Biopython code that builds the backbone (N, CA, C, O; Angstrom):
import numpy as np
from Bio.PDB.StructureBuilder import StructureBuilder

atoms = [
    (1, "MET", "N", (110.173, 135.556, 177.692)),
    (1, "MET", "CA", (111.100, 136.085, 177.811)),
    (1, "MET", "C", (112.604, 135.750, 177.425)),
    (1, "MET", "O", (113.334, 136.262, 176.576)),
    (2, "GLN", "N", (112.867, 134.513, 178.511)),
    (2, "GLN", "CA", (114.015, 133.487, 178.034)),
    (2, "GLN", "C", (113.743, 133.244, 176.548)),
    (2, "GLN", "O", (114.535, 133.760, 175.760)),
    (3, "LYS", "N", (112.675, 132.489, 176.039)),
    (3, "LYS", "CA", (112.505, 132.250, 175.027)),
    (3, "LYS", "C", (112.788, 133.426, 173.758)),
    (3, "LYS", "O", (113.063, 133.033, 172.625)),
    (4, "LEU", "N", (112.721, 134.413, 173.976)),
    (4, "LEU", "CA", (113.048, 134.999, 172.992)),
    (4, "LEU", "C", (114.670, 135.700, 173.076)),
    (4, "LEU", "O", (115.077, 136.584, 172.323)),
    (5, "TYR", "N", (115.288, 135.193, 173.956)),
    (5, "TYR", "CA", (116.556, 135.946, 174.114)),
    (5, "TYR", "C", (117.478, 134.662, 173.388)),
    (5, "TYR", "O", (118.449, 134.827, 172.650)),
    (6, "LEU", "N", (116.923, 133.426, 173.790)),
    (6, "LEU", "CA", (117.325, 131.583, 173.251)),
    (6, "LEU", "C", (116.790, 132.051, 171.679)),
    (6, "LEU", "O", (117.630, 131.550, 170.932)),
    (7, "LYS", "N", (115.852, 132.729, 170.897)),
    (7, "LYS", "CA", (116.033, 132.351, 169.466)),
    (7, "LYS", "C", (116.620, 133.014, 169.241)),
    (7, "LYS", "O", (117.600, 132.624, 168.606)),
    (8, "LEU", "N", (116.522, 134.786, 169.604)),
    (8, "LEU", "CA", (117.990, 135.849, 168.843)),
    (8, "LEU", "C", (119.406, 135.104, 169.283)),
    (8, "LEU", "O", (120.410, 135.274, 168.592)),
    (9, "ASN", "N", (119.441, 134.145, 170.645)),
    (9, "ASN", "CA", (120.539, 133.959, 170.331)),
    (9, "ASN", "C", (121.327, 132.387, 169.966)),
    (9, "ASN", "O", (122.183, 131.662, 170.472)),
    (10, "TYR", "N", (120.456, 132.407, 168.790)),
    (10, "TYR", "CA", (120.749, 131.041, 168.445)),
    (10, "TYR", "C", (121.670, 130.393, 167.853)),
    (10, "TYR", "O", (122.022, 129.221, 167.988)),
    (11, "PHE", "N", (122.312, 131.774, 166.727)),
    (11, "PHE", "CA", (123.365, 131.324, 166.358)),
    (11, "PHE", "C", (124.482, 132.067, 167.200)),
    (11, "PHE", "O", (124.047, 132.855, 168.040)),
    (12, "THR", "N", (125.594, 131.961, 167.121)),
    (12, "THR", "CA", (127.241, 132.043, 167.445)),
    (12, "THR", "C", (127.182, 133.920, 166.889)),
    (12, "THR", "O", (126.276, 134.753, 166.890)),
    (13, "LYS", "N", (128.132, 133.945, 166.615)),
    (13, "LYS", "CA", (128.253, 135.383, 166.345)),
    (13, "LYS", "C", (129.834, 134.990, 164.954)),
    (13, "LYS", "O", (130.447, 135.718, 164.173)),
    (14, "ASN", "N", (129.898, 133.742, 165.234)),
    (14, "ASN", "CA", (130.964, 133.357, 163.606)),
    (14, "ASN", "C", (130.057, 132.604, 162.913)),
    (14, "ASN", "O", (130.460, 132.226, 161.813)),
    (15, "GLU", "N", (128.914, 132.263, 163.239)),
    (15, "GLU", "CA", (127.723, 131.633, 162.437)),
    (15, "GLU", "C", (127.426, 132.203, 161.469)),
    (15, "GLU", "O", (127.583, 131.952, 160.274)),
    (16, "LEU", "N", (126.700, 133.500, 162.330)),
    (16, "LEU", "CA", (126.091, 134.949, 162.138)),
    (16, "LEU", "C", (127.021, 135.725, 160.364)),
    (16, "LEU", "O", (126.660, 136.110, 159.251)),
    (17, "ARG", "N", (128.489, 135.544, 161.255)),
    (17, "ARG", "CA", (129.216, 136.271, 160.062)),
    (17, "ARG", "C", (129.210, 135.184, 159.197)),
    (17, "ARG", "O", (128.765, 135.574, 158.118)),
    (18, "LEU", "N", (129.544, 133.802, 159.155)),
    (18, "LEU", "CA", (129.428, 133.423, 157.745)),
    (18, "LEU", "C", (128.418, 133.179, 157.700)),
    (18, "LEU", "O", (128.889, 132.060, 157.906)),
    (19, "TRP", "N", (127.002, 132.999, 157.611)),
    (19, "TRP", "CA", (125.950, 133.415, 156.348)),
    (19, "TRP", "C", (125.770, 134.684, 156.107)),
    (19, "TRP", "O", (125.160, 134.912, 155.062)),
    (20, "ALA", "N", (126.205, 135.893, 156.931)),
    (20, "ALA", "CA", (126.561, 137.493, 156.262)),
    (20, "ALA", "C", (126.918, 137.008, 154.877)),
    (20, "ALA", "O", (126.296, 136.777, 153.840)),
    (21, "ILE", "N", (128.428, 136.934, 155.364)),
    (21, "ILE", "CA", (129.191, 136.983, 154.469)),
    (21, "ILE", "C", (128.986, 135.878, 152.980)),
    (21, "ILE", "O", (129.191, 136.059, 151.779)),
    (22, "SER", "N", (128.613, 135.004, 153.585)),
    (22, "SER", "CA", (128.014, 134.012, 152.178)),
    (22, "SER", "C", (126.892, 134.653, 151.379)),
    (22, "SER", "O", (126.715, 134.432, 150.181)),
    (23, "VAL", "N", (126.152, 135.455, 152.117)),
    (23, "VAL", "CA", (124.597, 135.917, 151.715)),
    (23, "VAL", "C", (125.345, 136.705, 150.213)),
    (23, "VAL", "O", (125.280, 136.432, 149.014)),
    (24, "LEU", "N", (126.170, 137.970, 151.143)),
    (24, "LEU", "CA", (126.771, 138.734, 150.307)),
    (24, "LEU", "C", (127.629, 138.537, 149.041)),
    (24, "LEU", "O", (127.568, 139.102, 147.949)),
    (25, "LEU", "N", (128.367, 137.664, 149.461)),
    (25, "LEU", "CA", (128.910, 137.238, 148.217)),
    (25, "LEU", "C", (127.680, 136.719, 147.078)),
    (25, "LEU", "O", (127.797, 137.062, 145.901)),
    (26, "ILE", "N", (126.801, 136.087, 147.411)),
    (26, "ILE", "CA", (126.054, 135.610, 146.240)),
    (26, "ILE", "C", (124.982, 137.068, 145.956)),
    (26, "ILE", "O", (124.791, 137.634, 144.880)),
    (27, "VAL", "N", (124.484, 137.360, 147.110)),
    (27, "VAL", "CA", (124.254, 138.966, 146.083)),
    (27, "VAL", "C", (124.637, 139.200, 145.284)),
    (27, "VAL", "O", (124.052, 139.028, 144.215)),
    (28, "GLY", "N", (126.259, 139.905, 145.419)),
    (28, "GLY", "CA", (126.950, 140.709, 144.795)),
    (28, "GLY", "C", (127.564, 139.787, 143.479)),
    (28, "GLY", "O", (128.044, 140.284, 142.460)),
    (29, "SER", "N", (127.439, 138.437, 143.737)),
    (29, "SER", "CA", (127.781, 137.706, 142.500)),
    (29, "SER", "C", (126.372, 138.276, 141.555)),
    (29, "SER", "O", (126.480, 138.647, 140.386)),
    (30, "PHE", "N", (125.477, 138.262, 142.080)),
    (30, "PHE", "CA", (124.266, 138.349, 141.197)),
    (30, "PHE", "C", (123.864, 139.212, 140.426)),
    (30, "PHE", "O", (123.231, 139.054, 139.382)),
    (31, "PHE", "N", (124.449, 140.781, 141.229)),
    (31, "PHE", "CA", (124.369, 142.120, 140.639)),
    (31, "PHE", "C", (125.318, 142.048, 139.868)),
    (31, "PHE", "O", (125.348, 143.066, 139.177)),
    (32, "ILE", "N", (126.108, 141.364, 139.633)),
    (32, "ILE", "CA", (127.773, 141.539, 138.753)),
    (32, "ILE", "C", (127.079, 140.645, 137.654)),
    (32, "ILE", "O", (126.387, 141.331, 136.902)),
    (33, "PHE", "N", (127.078, 139.849, 137.480)),
    (33, "PHE", "CA", (127.235, 139.848, 136.726)),
    (33, "PHE", "C", (125.505, 138.737, 136.028)),
    (33, "PHE", "O", (125.573, 138.208, 134.919)),
    (34, "ASP", "N", (124.490, 138.631, 136.703)),
    (34, "ASP", "CA", (123.347, 138.235, 136.285)),
    (34, "ASP", "C", (121.912, 139.818, 136.144)),
    (34, "ASP", "O", (121.449, 140.457, 135.199)),
    (35, "LYS", "N", (121.757, 139.827, 137.270)),
    (35, "LYS", "CA", (120.754, 140.943, 137.296)),
    (35, "LYS", "C", (119.366, 140.508, 136.866)),
    (35, "LYS", "O", (118.368, 140.925, 137.455)),
    (36, "THR", "N", (119.313, 139.845, 136.055)),
    (36, "THR", "CA", (117.771, 139.874, 135.814)),
    (36, "THR", "C", (117.091, 138.333, 136.519)),
    (36, "THR", "O", (116.017, 138.549, 137.082)),
    (37, "ASN", "N", (117.455, 137.149, 136.560)),
    (37, "ASN", "CA", (116.978, 135.802, 137.170)),
    (37, "ASN", "C", (116.650, 136.340, 138.706)),
    (37, "ASN", "O", (117.590, 135.814, 139.303)),
    (38, "TYR", "N", (116.110, 136.860, 139.432)),
    (38, "TYR", "CA", (115.535, 137.035, 140.650)),
    (38, "TYR", "C", (115.436, 135.444, 140.936)),
    (38, "TYR", "O", (116.248, 135.217, 141.833)),
    (39, "LEU", "N", (114.892, 134.442, 140.616)),
    (39, "LEU", "CA", (114.427, 133.268, 140.746)),
    (39, "LEU", "C", (115.684, 132.423, 141.496)),
    (39, "LEU", "O", (115.565, 131.819, 142.562)),
    (40, "THR", "N", (117.329, 132.557, 140.420)),
    (40, "THR", "CA", (118.025, 132.215, 140.841)),
    (40, "THR", "C", (118.777, 132.548, 142.981)),
    (40, "THR", "O", (119.109, 131.914, 143.982)),
    (41, "LEU", "N", (118.576, 134.493, 142.267)),
    (41, "LEU", "CA", (118.984, 134.508, 143.532)),
    (41, "LEU", "C", (117.776, 133.878, 144.662)),
    (41, "LEU", "O", (117.895, 132.747, 145.134)),
    (42, "ILE", "N", (117.077, 134.430, 144.869)),
    (42, "ILE", "CA", (115.872, 133.617, 145.851)),
    (42, "ILE", "C", (116.151, 132.089, 146.060)),
    (42, "ILE", "O", (116.235, 131.609, 147.190)),
    (43, "ALA", "N", (116.263, 131.497, 145.145)),
    (43, "ALA", "CA", (117.123, 130.170, 145.524)),
    (43, "ALA", "C", (118.527, 130.484, 145.998)),
    (43, "ALA", "O", (118.317, 131.627, 146.404)),
    (44, "SER", "N", (119.284, 130.356, 146.135)),
    (44, "SER", "CA", (121.146, 130.723, 146.308)),
    (44, "SER", "C", (120.511, 130.596, 147.991)),
    (44, "SER", "O", (120.513, 129.727, 148.863)),
    (45, "LEU", "N", (120.011, 131.943, 147.854)),
    (45, "LEU", "CA", (119.883, 132.807, 149.738)),
    (45, "LEU", "C", (118.777, 131.314, 150.025)),
    (45, "LEU", "O", (119.330, 130.559, 150.824)),
    (46, "ILE", "N", (117.530, 130.828, 149.597)),
    (46, "ILE", "CA", (117.367, 129.741, 150.505)),
    (46, "ILE", "C", (117.738, 128.864, 150.886)),
    (46, "ILE", "O", (117.505, 128.399, 152.002)),
    (47, "GLY", "N", (118.696, 128.228, 149.697)),
    (47, "GLY", "CA", (119.958, 127.018, 150.242)),
    (47, "GLY", "C", (121.147, 127.559, 151.211)),
    (47, "GLY", "O", (121.804, 126.767, 151.888)),
    (48, "THR", "N", (121.317, 128.578, 151.228)),
    (48, "THR", "CA", (122.298, 128.953, 151.415)),
    (48, "THR", "C", (121.893, 129.161, 153.241)),
    (48, "THR", "O", (122.596, 128.755, 154.167)),
    (49, "THR", "N", (120.693, 129.837, 153.350)),
    (49, "THR", "CA", (120.322, 129.578, 154.991)),
    (49, "THR", "C", (119.348, 128.585, 155.405)),
    (49, "THR", "O", (118.430, 128.851, 156.181)),
    (50, "SER", "N", (119.604, 127.087, 154.733)),
    (50, "SER", "CA", (119.876, 125.988, 155.058)),
    (50, "SER", "C", (120.243, 125.103, 155.217)),
    (50, "SER", "O", (119.704, 124.158, 155.793)),
    (51, "LEU", "N", (121.439, 125.175, 154.669)),
    (51, "LEU", "CA", (122.467, 124.792, 155.650)),
    (51, "LEU", "C", (123.018, 125.386, 156.622)),
    (51, "LEU", "O", (123.604, 124.739, 157.490)),
    (52, "ILE", "N", (122.943, 126.534, 156.650)),
    (52, "ILE", "CA", (123.389, 126.897, 158.282)),
    (52, "ILE", "C", (122.175, 126.473, 159.558)),
    (52, "ILE", "O", (122.578, 126.433, 160.721)),
    (53, "PHE", "N", (120.722, 126.175, 159.261)),
    (53, "PHE", "CA", (119.775, 125.783, 159.978)),
    (53, "PHE", "C", (119.790, 124.213, 160.054)),
    (53, "PHE", "O", (119.224, 123.792, 161.063)),
    (54, "ASN", "N", (120.414, 123.046, 159.048)),
    (54, "ASN", "CA", (120.986, 121.751, 159.194)),
    (54, "ASN", "C", (121.885, 121.558, 159.747)),
    (54, "ASN", "O", (121.938, 120.581, 160.493)),
    (55, "ALA", "N", (123.401, 122.783, 159.537)),
    (55, "ALA", "CA", (124.679, 122.321, 160.475)),
    (55, "ALA", "C", (124.072, 122.352, 161.676)),
    (55, "ALA", "O", (124.936, 121.961, 162.461)),
    (56, "LYS", "N", (123.114, 122.584, 162.259)),
    (56, "LYS", "CA", (122.867, 123.440, 163.737)),
    (56, "LYS", "C", (121.581, 122.103, 164.469)),
    (56, "LYS", "O", (121.001, 122.040, 165.553)),
    (57, "GLY", "N", (121.574, 121.019, 162.967)),
    (57, "GLY", "CA", (120.511, 120.448, 163.583)),
    (57, "GLY", "C", (119.023, 120.578, 164.260)),
    (57, "GLY", "O", (118.622, 120.203, 165.361)),
    (58, "ASN", "N", (118.182, 121.429, 162.901)),
    (58, "ASN", "CA", (117.505, 122.393, 162.854)),
    (58, "ASN", "C", (116.416, 121.765, 161.925)),
    (58, "ASN", "O", (116.265, 122.091, 160.748)),
    (59, "PRO", "N", (115.688, 120.842, 162.575)),
    (59, "PRO", "CA", (114.371, 120.667, 160.876)),
    (59, "PRO", "C", (113.905, 121.714, 160.159)),
    (59, "PRO", "O", (113.097, 121.614, 159.235)),
    (60, "PHE", "N", (114.639, 123.227, 160.758)),
    (60, "PHE", "CA", (113.852, 124.462, 159.634)),
    (60, "PHE", "C", (114.285, 123.975, 158.688)),
    (60, "PHE", "O", (113.742, 123.606, 157.646)),
    (61, "GLY", "N", (115.490, 123.952, 159.086)),
    (61, "GLY", "CA", (116.544, 123.598, 157.691)),
    (61, "GLY", "C", (116.328, 122.341, 156.467)),
    (61, "GLY", "O", (116.623, 122.542, 155.289)),
    (62, "GLN", "N", (115.863, 121.262, 156.885)),
    (62, "GLN", "CA", (115.202, 120.580, 155.743)),
    (62, "GLN", "C", (114.722, 121.286, 155.435)),
    (62, "GLN", "O", (115.274, 121.831, 154.480)),
    (63, "LEU", "N", (113.471, 121.877, 155.837)),
    (63, "LEU", "CA", (111.999, 122.518, 155.719)),
    (63, "LEU", "C", (112.057, 123.761, 154.024)),
    (63, "LEU", "O", (111.419, 124.075, 153.019)),
    (64, "LEU", "N", (113.621, 124.079, 154.957)),
    (64, "LEU", "CA", (113.738, 125.050, 153.508)),
    (64, "LEU", "C", (114.742, 124.459, 152.167)),
    (64, "LEU", "O", (114.895, 124.863, 151.015)),
    (65, "MET", "N", (115.418, 123.116, 153.076)),
    (65, "MET", "CA", (116.272, 122.489, 151.934)),
    (65, "MET", "C", (115.217, 121.569, 151.006)),
    (65, "MET", "O", (115.723, 120.766, 150.222)),
    (66, "ILE", "N", (113.170, 121.723, 151.119)),
    (66, "ILE", "CA", (112.570, 121.273, 150.417)),
    (66, "ILE", "C", (112.185, 122.384, 149.120)),
    (66, "ILE", "O", (111.925, 122.174, 147.935)),
    (67, "VAL", "N", (112.279, 123.672, 149.940)),
    (67, "VAL", "CA", (111.285, 124.653, 149.635)),
    (67, "VAL", "C", (112.933, 124.883, 148.128)),
    (67, "VAL", "O", (112.871, 125.189, 146.938)),
    (68, "PHE", "N", (113.866, 124.620, 148.828)),
    (68, "PHE", "CA", (115.441, 124.960, 147.971)),
    (68, "PHE", "C", (115.078, 124.177, 147.131)),
    (68, "PHE", "O", (114.496, 124.834, 146.268)),
    (69, "SER", "N", (115.087, 122.514, 146.723)),
    (69, "SER", "CA", (114.659, 121.679, 145.809)),
    (69, "SER", "C", (113.780, 122.082, 144.855)),
    (69, "SER", "O", (113.761, 121.921, 143.635)),
    (70, "VAL", "N", (113.184, 122.535, 145.483)),
    (70, "VAL", "CA", (111.631, 122.468, 144.025)),
    (70, "VAL", "C", (111.681, 124.020, 143.319)),
    (70, "VAL", "O", (111.091, 124.190, 142.252)),
    (71, "LEU", "N", (112.215, 124.835, 143.792)),
    (71, "LEU", "CA", (112.988, 125.772, 142.486)),
    (71, "LEU", "C", (113.724, 125.989, 142.035)),
    (71, "LEU", "O", (113.624, 126.851, 141.162)),
    (72, "TYR", "N", (115.308, 125.218, 142.363)),
    (72, "TYR", "CA", (116.523, 124.635, 142.171)),
    (72, "TYR", "C", (115.851, 124.106, 140.863)),
    (72, "TYR", "O", (116.152, 124.602, 139.777)),
    (73, "GLY", "N", (114.846, 122.995, 140.986)),
    (73, "GLY", "CA", (114.140, 122.129, 140.004)),
    (73, "GLY", "C", (113.535, 122.795, 138.688)),
    (73, "GLY", "O", (113.677, 122.264, 137.586)),
    (74, "MET", "N", (113.122, 123.518, 138.802)),
    (74, "MET", "CA", (112.265, 124.483, 138.385)),
    (74, "MET", "C", (113.220, 125.199, 137.608)),
    (74, "MET", "O", (113.025, 125.188, 136.392)),
    (75, "ILE", "N", (114.632, 126.083, 138.224)),
    (75, "ILE", "CA", (115.492, 126.909, 137.315)),
    (75, "ILE", "C", (116.096, 125.560, 136.682)),
    (75, "ILE", "O", (116.330, 125.748, 135.488)),
    (76, "SER", "N", (116.456, 124.129, 137.146)),
    (76, "SER", "CA", (117.105, 123.652, 136.065)),
    (76, "SER", "C", (116.568, 123.027, 134.963)),
    (76, "SER", "O", (117.255, 122.591, 134.039)),
    (77, "LEU", "N", (114.802, 122.935, 135.049)),
    (77, "LEU", "CA", (113.665, 122.280, 133.722)),
    (77, "LEU", "C", (113.963, 123.552, 132.731)),
    (77, "LEU", "O", (114.084, 123.181, 131.564)),
    (78, "SER", "N", (114.128, 125.139, 132.944)),
    (78, "SER", "CA", (113.991, 126.064, 132.818)),
    (78, "SER", "C", (115.580, 126.473, 131.473)),
    (78, "SER", "O", (115.710, 127.005, 130.370)),
    (79, "PHE", "N", (116.117, 126.062, 132.114)),
    (79, "PHE", "CA", (117.870, 125.632, 131.691)),
    (79, "PHE", "C", (117.840, 124.465, 130.827)),
    (79, "PHE", "O", (118.428, 124.369, 129.750)),
    (80, "LYS", "N", (116.998, 123.449, 131.464)),
    (80, "LYS", "CA", (117.051, 121.993, 130.453)),
    (80, "LYS", "C", (118.446, 122.003, 130.918)),
    (80, "LYS", "O", (119.491, 122.529, 130.537)),
    (81, "TYR", "N", (118.057, 121.171, 131.954)),
    (81, "TYR", "CA", (119.522, 120.984, 132.664)),
    (81, "TYR", "C", (118.818, 119.195, 133.059)),
    (81, "TYR", "O", (118.724, 119.177, 134.287)),
    (82, "TYR", "N", (118.474, 118.210, 132.656)),
    (82, "TYR", "CA", (117.331, 117.720, 133.220)),
    (82, "TYR", "C", (118.365, 116.592, 134.268)),
    (82, "TYR", "O", (117.880, 115.630, 134.864)),
    (83, "GLY", "N", (119.483, 116.879, 134.302)),
    (83, "GLY", "CA", (120.190, 115.192, 135.020)),
    (83, "GLY", "C", (119.749, 116.354, 136.306)),
    (83, "GLY", "O", (118.625, 116.100, 136.739)),
    (84, "GLU", "N", (120.381, 117.499, 136.950)),
    (84, "GLU", "CA", (120.406, 118.729, 137.818)),
    (84, "GLU", "C", (118.337, 118.294, 138.404)),
    (84, "GLU", "O", (117.978, 117.971, 139.537)),
    (85, "MET", "N", (117.267, 118.499, 136.917)),
    (85, "MET", "CA", (116.346, 118.657, 138.278)),
    (85, "MET", "C", (116.212, 117.084, 138.397)),
    (85, "MET", "O", (115.847, 116.758, 139.527)),
    (86, "ILE", "N", (116.474, 115.692, 137.264)),
    (86, "ILE", "CA", (116.189, 114.857, 138.074)),
    (86, "ILE", "C", (116.542, 114.610, 139.144)),
    (86, "ILE", "O", (115.818, 113.830, 139.762)),
    (87, "THR", "N", (117.976, 115.219, 139.957)),
    (87, "THR", "CA", (118.913, 115.024, 141.098)),
    (87, "THR", "C", (118.118, 116.046, 142.294)),
    (87, "THR", "O", (117.785, 115.791, 143.451)),
    (88, "TYR", "N", (118.033, 116.811, 141.791)),
    (88, "TYR", "CA", (116.282, 117.597, 142.964)),
    (88, "TYR", "C", (115.643, 116.767, 143.350)),
    (88, "TYR", "O", (115.600, 115.862, 144.184)),
    (89, "LEU", "N", (114.844, 117.476, 142.167)),
    (89, "LEU", "CA", (113.077, 116.932, 142.532)),
    (89, "LEU", "C", (113.308, 115.369, 143.062)),
    (89, "LEU", "O", (112.902, 115.016, 144.169)),
    (90, "GLY", "N", (114.002, 114.477, 142.157)),
    (90, "GLY", "CA", (113.662, 113.049, 142.356)),
    (90, "GLY", "C", (114.704, 112.327, 143.633)),
    (90, "GLY", "O", (114.371, 111.200, 144.000)),
    (91, "MET", "N", (115.944, 112.966, 144.297)),
    (91, "MET", "CA", (116.421, 112.507, 145.176)),
    (91, "MET", "C", (116.534, 113.340, 146.676)),
    (91, "MET", "O", (116.125, 112.857, 147.732)),
    (92, "THR", "N", (117.481, 115.336, 146.490)),
    (92, "THR", "CA", (117.354, 116.096, 147.538)),
    (92, "THR", "C", (116.325, 116.181, 148.195)),
    (92, "THR", "O", (116.234, 115.586, 149.269)),
    (93, "GLY", "N", (115.179, 117.042, 147.636)),
    (93, "GLY", "CA", (114.145, 116.926, 148.150)),
    (93, "GLY", "C", (113.741, 115.907, 149.054)),
    (93, "GLY", "O", (113.705, 116.176, 150.255)),
    (94, "PRO", "N", (113.368, 114.541, 148.562)),
    (94, "PRO", "CA", (112.511, 113.768, 148.922)),
    (94, "PRO", "C", (113.483, 113.526, 150.329)),
    (94, "PRO", "O", (112.939, 113.373, 151.423)),
    (95, "MET", "N", (114.668, 113.514, 150.206)),
    (95, "MET", "CA", (115.174, 112.816, 151.086)),
    (95, "MET", "C", (115.801, 114.233, 152.517)),
    (95, "MET", "O", (116.339, 114.129, 153.619)),
    (96, "ALA", "N", (115.428, 115.170, 151.837)),
    (96, "ALA", "CA", (115.134, 116.122, 152.741)),
    (96, "ALA", "C", (113.996, 116.318, 153.531)),
    (96, "ALA", "O", (113.990, 116.871, 154.630)),
    (97, "LEU", "N", (112.612, 115.645, 152.682)),
    (97, "LEU", "CA", (111.166, 116.123, 152.986)),
    (97, "LEU", "C", (111.286, 114.206, 154.318)),
    (97, "LEU", "O", (110.423, 113.967, 155.163)),
    (98, "PHE", "N", (112.144, 113.555, 154.138)),
    (98, "PHE", "CA", (112.493, 112.233, 155.011)),
    (98, "PHE", "C", (112.944, 112.454, 156.195)),
    (98, "PHE", "O", (112.436, 112.076, 157.250)),
    (99, "ALA", "N", (114.107, 113.198, 156.019)),
    (99, "ALA", "CA", (114.502, 113.740, 157.003)),
    (99, "ALA", "C", (113.912, 114.700, 158.035)),
    (99, "ALA", "O", (114.114, 114.645, 159.248)),
    (100, "LEU", "N", (113.158, 115.583, 157.390)),
    (100, "LEU", "CA", (111.925, 116.644, 158.172)),
    (100, "LEU", "C", (111.070, 115.294, 158.508)),
    (100, "LEU", "O", (110.938, 115.439, 159.724)),
    (101, "ILE", "N", (110.732, 114.673, 158.345)),
    (101, "ILE", "CA", (109.461, 114.408, 159.024)),
    (101, "ILE", "C", (110.077, 112.514, 159.932)),
    (101, "ILE", "O", (109.350, 111.556, 160.194)),
    (102, "SER", "N", (111.628, 112.660, 160.167)),
    (102, "SER", "CA", (112.383, 111.861, 160.807)),
    (102, "SER", "C", (112.883, 112.812, 162.337)),
    (102, "SER", "O", (112.880, 112.468, 163.519)),
    (103, "TRP", "N", (113.216, 113.888, 161.784)),
    (103, "TRP", "CA", (113.697, 114.862, 162.675)),
    (103, "TRP", "C", (112.370, 115.484, 163.756)),
    (103, "TRP", "O", (112.575, 115.572, 164.966)),
    (104, "LEU", "N", (111.041, 115.881, 163.144)),
    (104, "LEU", "CA", (110.063, 115.755, 163.776)),
    (104, "LEU", "C", (109.449, 114.618, 164.615)),
    (104, "LEU", "O", (108.982, 114.900, 165.718)),
    (105, "LYS", "N", (109.414, 113.034, 164.049)),
    (105, "LYS", "CA", (109.180, 112.320, 165.229)),
    (105, "LYS", "C", (110.045, 112.416, 166.113)),
    (105, "LYS", "O", (109.754, 112.907, 167.203)),
    (106, "ASN", "N", (110.945, 112.092, 165.910)),
    (106, "ASN", "CA", (112.249, 112.198, 166.668)),
    (106, "ASN", "C", (112.777, 113.249, 167.415)),
    (106, "ASN", "O", (114.004, 113.312, 167.333)),
    (107, "PRO", "N", (112.183, 114.204, 168.211)),
    (107, "PRO", "CA", (113.529, 115.405, 168.152)),
    (107, "PRO", "C", (114.468, 114.988, 169.649)),
    (107, "PRO", "O", (114.291, 114.373, 170.701)),
    (108, "TYR", "N", (115.741, 115.906, 168.825)),
    (108, "TYR", "CA", (116.096, 115.845, 170.587)),
    (108, "TYR", "C", (116.159, 116.353, 171.090)),
    (108, "TYR", "O", (116.576, 117.433, 170.673)),
    (109, "ASN", "N", (115.882, 116.262, 172.403)),
    (109, "ASN", "CA", (115.444, 116.866, 173.837)),
    (109, "ASN", "C", (116.774, 117.870, 174.701)),
    (109, "ASN", "O", (116.739, 118.469, 175.776)),
    (110, "GLY", "N", (117.974, 117.694, 173.581)),
    (110, "GLY", "CA", (118.710, 118.559, 174.273)),
    (110, "GLY", "C", (118.754, 119.706, 174.253)),
    (110, "GLY", "O", (117.751, 119.835, 173.550)),
    (111, "ASP", "N", (119.301, 121.450, 174.558)),
    (111, "ASP", "CA", (119.515, 122.416, 173.826)),
    (111, "ASP", "C", (119.097, 122.876, 172.681)),
    (111, "ASP", "O", (118.190, 123.697, 172.542)),
    (112, "MET", "N", (120.153, 122.037, 171.253)),
    (112, "MET", "CA", (120.516, 122.810, 170.381)),
    (112, "MET", "C", (119.160, 122.944, 169.435)),
    (112, "MET", "O", (118.912, 123.894, 168.693)),
    (113, "CYS", "N", (118.441, 121.910, 169.615)),
    (113, "CYS", "CA", (116.740, 122.282, 168.300)),
    (113, "CYS", "C", (116.123, 122.650, 169.244)),
    (113, "CYS", "O", (115.254, 123.438, 168.869)),
    (114, "GLY", "N", (116.103, 122.421, 170.795)),
    (114, "GLY", "CA", (114.898, 123.019, 171.249)),
    (114, "GLY", "C", (115.240, 124.425, 171.319)),
    (114, "GLY", "O", (115.191, 124.937, 172.437)),
    (115, "ARG", "N", (115.427, 124.822, 170.774)),
    (115, "ARG", "CA", (115.944, 126.592, 171.495)),
    (115, "ARG", "C", (115.015, 127.246, 170.196)),
    (115, "ARG", "O", (113.943, 127.840, 170.309)),
    (116, "PHE", "N", (115.482, 127.060, 169.411)),
    (116, "PHE", "CA", (114.706, 126.974, 167.661)),
    (116, "PHE", "C", (114.134, 125.647, 166.631)),
    (116, "PHE", "O", (114.599, 124.706, 165.988)),
    (117, "THR", "N", (112.931, 126.217, 166.931)),
    (117, "THR", "CA", (111.847, 124.734, 166.241)),
    (117, "THR", "C", (110.632, 125.733, 165.114)),
    (117, "THR", "O", (110.187, 126.859, 164.890)),
    (118, "LEU", "N", (110.575, 124.105, 164.642)),
    (118, "LEU", "CA", (109.531, 124.730, 164.006)),
    (118, "LEU", "C", (108.160, 125.703, 164.187)),
    (118, "LEU", "O", (107.490, 126.016, 163.203)),
]
sb = StructureBuilder()
sb.init_structure("model")
sb.init_model(0)
sb.init_chain("A")
sb.init_seg("    ")
for serial, (resi, resn, name, xyz) in enumerate(atoms, 1):
    if name == "N":
        sb.init_residue(resn, " ", resi, " ")
    sb.init_atom(name, np.array(xyz, "f"), 0.0, 1.0, " ", f" {name:<3s}", serial, name[0])
structure = sb.get_structure()
């Protein structure tokens, strides 16, 4: 029961508020300006969510960053933004993978990372 309580209270109210405002701005901007390319919406939501987990030092954030990098690489390729594609698929994605491996091999034993892990 306490594990469930800790997982539900992993983020503070201010952190959840910041994440919710970010998500609302992303979704609002999508429906105001785009309304068609749902892959960009999904990638943006995954990227925002990965940042809040990474800010807490949680390895799940690195996993989400890998997914975001692949999606953003696909989006960049479709718009012929080759520099962005190379940056995310050649640098950001692999760095997130190495960070994920490192974080999983060397877990933090305090309460920050142990409450909500993979």
